[in-house]
C-alpha positions in Angstrom: -128.9 152.1 131.4 -131.2 152.0 134.4 -133.4 149.0 135.2 -136.2 149.9 137.6 -135.5 151.9 140.7 -131.9 152.1 141.6 -130.7 149.0 139.7 -128.2 149.4 136.8 -126.9 147.1 134.1 -123.3 148.0 133.7 -121.1 147.2 130.6 -117.5 147.7 131.9 -116.0 147.4 128.4 -118.1 150.2 127.0 -117.9 153.9 127.8 -120.8 156.0 129.1 -121.5 157.6 125.7 -122.0 154.2 124.1 -124.4 153.1 126.8 -126.6 156.1 126.0 -127.3 154.6 122.5 -129.7 152.1 124.1 -132.1 155.0 124.6 -132.5 155.2 120.8 -133.4 151.6 120.0 -136.9 152.5 118.8 -135.6 155.5 116.8 -133.1 153.2 115.0 -135.7 150.6 114.2 -138.1 153.2 112.9 -135.4 154.8 110.7 -134.6 151.3 109.4 -138.2 150.7 108.5 -138.5 154.2 107.0 -135.4 153.6 104.9 -136.9 150.4 103.6 -140.2 152.0 102.8 -138.5 154.7 100.7 -136.3 152.2 98.7 -137.2 150.3 95.6 -135.7 147.5 93.5 -132.7 145.5 94.8 -132.2 147.9 97.7 -135.4 146.9 99.5 -133.3 145.0 102.1 -131.6 146.0 105.3 -130.2 144.3 108.4 -130.7 144.7 112.1 -129.1 143.1 115.1 -131.3 141.4 117.6 -130.7 139.8 121.1 -132.7 137.1 122.8 -132.3 136.3 126.5 -133.9 133.2 128.1 -134.0 133.1 131.9 -135.2 129.5 132.7 -135.7 127.2 135.7 -132.1 125.8 135.5 -130.2 127.9 133.0 -129.9 131.4 131.5 -128.6 131.9 128.0 -128.4 134.6 125.3 -128.3 134.5 121.5 -127.4 137.5 119.3 -128.6 137.3 115.7 -128.5 139.4 112.5 -132.0 139.6 110.9 -132.4 140.6 107.3 -135.6 142.7 106.6 -137.2 143.2 103.2 -140.0 145.3 102.0 -142.1 142.7 100.1 -144.9 145.1 99.0 -145.0 146.3 95.4 -144.5 149.9 94.4 -147.2 152.3 95.7 -148.6 149.6 98.1 -148.7 149.7 101.9 -145.3 148.6 103.0 -145.0 145.0 104.2 -141.7 144.5 106.0 -140.8 140.8 106.8 -137.8 138.9 108.1 -136.3 137.0 105.2 -133.1 135.7 106.7 -131.5 135.1 110.1 -127.9 134.5 111.1 -126.7 133.6 114.6 -123.8 135.8 115.5 -123.1 134.7 119.0 -124.4 132.0 121.4 -123.6 132.6 125.0 -122.4 130.1 127.5 -125.1 128.2 129.4 -125.2 129.7 132.9 -127.0 128.2 135.9 -129.9 130.6 136.8 -128.8 132.3 140.0 -131.1 132.2 143.0 -131.0 134.1 146.3 -133.5 131.6 147.8 -135.7 128.8 146.4 -138.4 131.4 145.6 -136.3 134.4 144.5 -134.1 135.0 141.5 -130.8 136.9 142.1 -131.6 139.7 139.7 -128.3 141.5 140.1 -126.4 138.3 139.1 -128.7 137.8 136.1 -127.9 141.4 134.9 -124.2 140.7 135.5 -124.4 137.6 133.3 -126.0 139.6 130.5 -123.4 142.4 130.8 -120.6 139.9 130.7 -122.0 138.1 127.6 -122.4 141.4 125.7 -118.7 142.0 126.3 -117.6 138.5 125.2 -119.7 138.8 122.1 -118.0 142.1 121.2 -121.3 143.7 120.6 -121.8 147.2 121.8 -125.2 148.1 123.3 -125.6 150.9 120.7 -125.4 148.2 118.0 -128.5 146.3 119.2 -131.6 147.3 117.3 -134.2 145.1 119.0 -134.6 142.0 121.1 -136.6 139.8 123.5 -136.3 138.7 127.1 -138.4 135.6 127.9 -138.7 134.4 131.5 -139.7 130.7 131.5 -140.2 127.6 133.6 -140.3 127.8 137.4 -138.4 131.2 137.2 -141.7 132.7 135.9 -143.3 131.7 139.3 -140.6 133.2 141.5 -141.8 135.9 143.9 -139.7 138.6 142.2 -140.4 137.6 138.6 -142.4 140.7 137.9 -139.6 142.9 139.3 -137.1 141.2 137.0 -139.4 141.8 134.0 -139.4 145.5 134.8 -135.6 145.7 135.3 -134.8 143.7 132.2 -137.1 146.0 130.2 -135.9 149.2 131.8 -135.0 151.9 129.3 -134.7 149.4 126.5 -138.5 149.4 126.4 -138.7 148.5 122.7 -137.7 144.9 123.7 -140.4 142.3 123.9 -140.3 141.2 127.5 -142.6 138.4 128.5 -143.1 136.0 131.5 -143.9 132.8 129.6 -146.4 130.4 131.1 -146.0 126.7 130.2 -148.1 126.9 127.1 -146.3 129.9 125.6 -142.9 128.4 126.7 -143.8 125.2 124.8 -144.7 127.2 121.6 -141.5 129.2 121.9 -139.4 126.0 122.2 -141.3 124.3 119.4 -140.4 127.1 117.0 -136.9 127.4 118.3 -136.2 123.7 117.9 -137.4 123.6 114.3 -140.6 121.6 114.9 -142.9 124.3 113.7 -140.8 124.8 110.5 -140.7 121.0 109.9 -144.4 120.7 110.2 -144.8 123.6 107.8 -142.5 122.1 105.2 -143.7 118.5 105.4 -147.4 119.0 106.2 -147.0 116.4 109.0 -148.0 116.7 112.7 -144.9 117.2 114.8 -144.9 117.3 118.6 -142.0 119.1 120.2 -141.3 118.0 123.7 -139.2 120.6 125.6 -137.9 119.0 128.8 -136.1 121.2 131.2 -135.5 121.2 134.9 -139.1 121.3 136.1 -141.5 120.6 133.3 -142.0 119.0 129.9 -143.7 121.5 127.6 -145.4 119.9 124.6 -146.5 121.9 121.6 -148.0 120.1 118.6 -147.9 121.7 115.1 -149.6 120.6 111.9 -148.8 122.2 108.6 -147.2 125.2 110.3 -150.2 125.8 112.5 -150.4 125.2 116.3 -152.7 122.2 117.1 -152.4 122.3 120.9 -150.2 122.2 124.0 -149.8 120.3 127.2 -147.4 120.6 130.1 -146.3 117.8 132.5 -144.3 117.6 135.7 -141.5 115.8 134.0 -138.0 117.3 134.3 -134.4 116.7 135.3 -134.4 118.6 138.6 -137.5 117.1 140.2 -135.1 115.0 142.3 -131.6 116.1 143.2 -128.7 114.0 144.6 -125.6 114.7 146.7 -122.9 112.1 147.3 -125.1 109.3 146.0 -128.0 110.2 148.3 -131.4 111.8 147.7 -131.0 115.5 148.6 -134.3 117.0 147.3 -137.7 115.8 146.0 -140.1 118.3 144.3 -143.7 118.5 145.4 -145.1 117.0 142.2 -142.8 114.1 142.4 -143.9 113.5 146.0 -147.4 113.2 144.8 -146.5 110.6 142.2 -144.4 108.6 144.7 -147.2 108.4 147.2 -149.6 107.2 144.5 -147.2 104.4 143.3 -145.9 103.5 146.8 -142.3 104.6 146.3 -140.5 104.9 149.6 -137.5 107.1 148.7 -136.9 110.0 151.1 -134.3 112.8 151.4 -131.2 111.4 152.9 -131.8 107.9 151.6 -129.2 106.2 149.4 -130.4 106.6 145.8 -131.4 103.1 144.8 -131.3 102.6 141.0 -134.4 100.4 140.9 -136.6 103.0 142.8 -135.3 106.0 140.8 -135.7 104.3 137.5 -139.2 103.2 138.4 -140.0 106.9 138.6 -138.3 107.9 135.4 -139.9 105.1 133.5 -143.3 106.2 134.8 -142.5 109.6 133.4 -141.7 108.1 130.1 -144.9 106.1 130.1 -146.9 109.2 131.0 -145.4 111.2 128.2 -146.2 108.4 125.7 -149.8 108.2 126.9 -150.3 111.9 126.7 -148.9 112.1 123.2 -151.5 109.4 122.2 -154.3 111.0 124.2 -154.8 107.9 126.3 -154.3 109.1 129.9 -154.4 106.8 132.9 -155.2 108.0 136.4 -151.5 108.0 137.4 -150.7 110.2 134.3 -153.1 112.9 135.5 -151.0 113.4 138.6 -148.2 114.8 136.4 -150.4 117.2 134.5 -149.8 121.0 134.8 -153.1 122.5 134.1 -155.4 120.7 131.6 -155.1 117.6 129.5 -153.8 117.6 125.9 -156.0 119.8 123.7 -155.0 118.8 120.2 -157.1 116.6 117.9 -154.5 115.7 115.3 -152.7 112.4 115.5 -149.0 113.0 116.3 -146.7 111.6 113.5 -143.3 112.8 114.6 -141.5 113.7 117.8 -138.8 116.3 118.4 -137.0 116.8 121.7 -135.5 120.0 123.1 -134.4 121.4 126.4 -131.6 120.2 128.6 -132.9 116.6 128.7 -133.3 116.9 124.9 -129.6 117.6 124.6 -128.9 114.4 126.6 -131.1 112.5 124.1 -129.1 113.7 121.2 -125.7 113.0 122.7 -126.2 110.4 125.5 -123.2 110.6 127.9 -123.0 106.8 128.3 -122.7 107.0 132.1 -123.7 104.3 134.5 -126.6 105.2 136.9 -124.2 106.0 139.7 -122.0 108.1 137.4 -125.0 110.0 136.2 -126.4 111.0 139.6 -122.9 111.8 141.0 -121.7 113.9 138.0 -125.0 115.7 137.2 -126.6 115.8 140.6 -130.1 115.3 139.3 -132.4 113.1 137.2 -131.5 114.5 133.8 -129.2 111.9 132.2 -131.2 109.0 133.8 -134.5 110.4 132.5 -132.9 110.8 129.1 -131.8 107.2 129.0 -135.2 105.9 129.9 -137.0 108.1 127.4 -134.6 106.9 124.7 -135.3 103.2 125.4 -139.0 103.3 126.3 -140.9 101.2 123.7 -144.0 103.3 123.6 -142.0 106.4 122.5 -140.0 104.5 119.8 -143.1 103.9 117.8 -142.8 107.4 116.4 -140.2 108.8 114.1 -137.9 111.1 116.0 -136.8 114.1 114.0 -133.6 115.8 115.0 -134.0 119.3 116.6 -132.1 122.2 115.1 -131.5 123.4 118.7 -131.9 121.6 122.0 -130.9 123.5 125.1 -130.8 126.7 123.1 -134.2 126.1 121.5 -135.1 129.6 122.5 -136.0 133.0 121.2 -133.1 134.8 119.4 -134.8 138.1 119.3 -137.8 140.1 118.3 -137.6 141.6 114.8 -140.0 143.9 113.1 -142.1 141.7 110.9 -144.6 144.1 109.4 -145.7 147.7 109.6 -149.4 147.7 108.6 -152.3 150.1 108.5 -155.6 148.7 109.8 -158.7 148.6 107.6 -160.8 151.8 107.5 -163.7 150.2 109.5 -162.5 149.9 113.0 -163.8 150.6 116.5 -161.4 152.2 119.0 -162.3 153.4 122.5 -159.8 155.6 124.3 -157.1 153.0 124.9 -154.4 154.0 122.4 -151.5 153.7 122.0 -150.9 150.1 123.2 -147.4 148.5 123.1 -146.0 144.9 123.3 -149.4 143.2 123.3 -149.2 139.4 122.8 -151.4 137.8 120.2 -153.5 134.6 120.6 -154.9 133.5 117.2 -157.5 130.9 116.4 -158.9 129.8 113.1 -162.6 129.1 112.8 -163.4 125.5 111.9 -166.9 125.1 110.3 -167.3 121.6 111.8 -167.5 123.0 115.4 -169.8 125.5 117.0 -168.4 129.0 116.9 -169.4 129.6 120.6 -167.2 126.7 121.8 -164.3 127.8 119.7 -164.5 131.4 120.9 -164.8 130.5 124.6 -162.0 128.0 124.3 -159.7 130.5 122.6 -160.2 133.1 125.4 -159.6 130.5 128.0 -156.4 129.3 126.3 -155.2 132.8 125.7 -155.7 133.7 129.3 -153.9 130.6 130.5 -151.0 131.4 128.2 -150.5 135.1 128.8 -152.2 135.7 132.2 -152.0 132.5 134.1 -152.1 134.2 137.5 -155.1 136.3 136.5 -153.3 139.6 137.1 -155.2 141.5 134.4 -152.5 141.2 131.7 -154.3 141.9 128.3 -153.7 140.1 125.0 -155.1 140.5 121.5 -157.5 137.8 120.3 -157.1 137.3 116.5 -159.9 135.5 114.7 -159.4 134.3 111.2 -161.5 132.4 108.6 -164.8 133.6 110.1 -167.7 132.9 107.8 -170.0 135.6 106.3 -171.9 137.1 109.2 -175.3 138.8 109.3 -176.0 141.3 112.0 -177.6 138.6 114.1 -174.5 136.5 113.8 -172.3 139.4 114.9 -174.6 139.9 118.0 -174.2 136.2 118.8 -170.4 136.4 118.4 -170.3 139.5 120.6 -172.3 137.6 123.3 -169.9 134.7 123.2 -167.0 137.0 123.6 -168.6 138.9 126.5 -169.5 135.8 128.4 -166.0 134.3 128.0 -164.4 137.6 128.9 -166.5 138.1 132.0 -165.5 134.6 133.2 -161.8 134.6 132.3 -160.9 138.3 132.4 -163.1 140.0 135.0 -160.6 142.7 135.9 -161.7 145.0 133.2 -158.6 145.4 131.1 -159.1 146.5 127.5 -160.5 144.1 125.0 -158.4 143.9 121.8 -159.8 142.0 118.8 -158.3 141.5 115.3 -160.4 140.0 112.6 -159.6 139.3 109.0 -163.0 140.2 107.6 -164.3 143.7 107.1 -166.5 143.8 110.2 -164.3 145.4 113.0 -166.5 148.5 113.4 -169.9 146.8 113.9 -168.4 144.0 116.0 -166.5 146.5 118.2 -169.6 148.7 118.7 -171.8 145.8 119.6 -169.2 144.4 122.0 -168.7 147.8 123.6 -172.4 148.1 124.3 -172.5 144.7 125.9 -169.5 145.4 128.2 -170.8 148.5 130.0 -167.9 150.9 129.4 -165.1 148.4 129.3 -162.6 149.7 126.6 -162.8 147.8 123.3 -160.5 148.0 120.4 -161.4 146.1 117.2 -159.3 146.3 114.0 -159.4 144.3 110.8 -157.2 143.6 107.7 -154.0 143.2 109.7 -152.0 140.0 109.3 -150.8 138.5 112.6 -149.8 135.1 113.7 -150.0 133.2 117.0 -147.3 134.4 119.3 -146.6 137.8 117.7 -146.5 141.0 119.6 -148.1 144.2 118.4 -147.9 147.9 118.9 -151.0 149.9 118.0 -150.6 153.6 117.5 -153.1 156.4 117.8 -156.0 157.0 115.3 -154.9 158.6 112.1 -157.6 160.8 110.5 -160.1 159.2 112.9 -160.4 156.1 110.6 -157.2 154.0 110.7 -154.4 153.0 113.1 -150.8 152.1 112.4 -149.9 148.7 113.6 -146.4 147.3 114.1 -146.3 143.5 114.3 -143.2 142.0 116.0 -142.5 138.4 115.6 -140.2 136.3 117.8 -137.3 135.3 115.5 -135.6 132.0 116.0 -132.1 130.7 115.4 -133.1 127.8 113.2 
């Protein structure tokens, strides 16, 4: 299988004929869906095999799962295919993410890791139906991150391949750890704090809905040690140290009092952010904006490498921690565990910590849009991420729309490279034509500010107003392509494929959800 120009992913334990099967991933999935659609009764289930690969700041890992799909629609209704069960078949080893230099990932070694893990799992490439590759943390900011995306996608183009900014990474981790599911089952507000090597990504869920996100420069590899001395200090940590008067420098002996002063400051900042009570020092550790949720956090869940240390503290002394681990991870975990401000919350146990990651992308639904749609000449579109917001009557629609486009852009196109996403709007009130013109103006103003590069505008609404909204928005955007569809069920973080117009009135939509191991 070829990945980009000249690069290949080899599977030494499989023959050339088996490798060719990867070219038929989509055909296999489509046939799976077709077989489901044609079945009735107890035979409305089938299984597919999915792979999830997470390439993060510190580690790279892979999960292979079996997803059970079921057609939940009644007889003679539009098929509604959903994931009803998940089983983890294989968890890879945790590999250090290989680097050529501090700003470049060693893509060939990453591909070699994936190849080796496939062989160890005993899974042949032709047995994989679908999957997802998520590039997270500081790895997403490396100079060759885009090249790695293209190589990992390669001829397996039916995989969801995404470079996750900190907000998306936090949501992925929150679903993978089980925080999202717990909030859905209990109705409580659960904050998942995913602490890796470079950042702590917070995602807050209430009743199964995303309330907000925030990312902090809190992580295990912000300071590194060699032979008991400070070997490296990251730029964000330098900023904090200068503000608080910490005098540690590379080459200095790692003094416990000075190092712990910094890790306790991180614990304090995390506690303040979760409460929404930021001090000036806390703002130095913000990545992007302040916390944007309005709900009071009721429970905490921790994931990521530092989350694993919280679950199973190694019990090392300070000197043992820095000598064995070579970074702040275990020391930071100890101070988070004992910080009084964080112990005021109930801590729920994560289903996964360091593997709180995507285990694949399964076909969630195949739907047909409503018959009132607006579609300029932009179809078909594949692997388009979805940002969803629900209208709240208590707040002005204009503020909600503009905030949603800003947050969606920060999540899916943080470097403003013209990466499109679909904005899904639900629970909109009844709208007169004047209301629709106002909504169109809000959208146009926000798009002009946040997405000036002219990529297609894709909107999904749950009310039967896609055609008039799309036409109005198209007139206001001077030829910018607009696609507006309705009556398609999507959730925040889904990916969609939209096919060409059928009969000039409807479009087929495949909704792919990220499937998680918990």
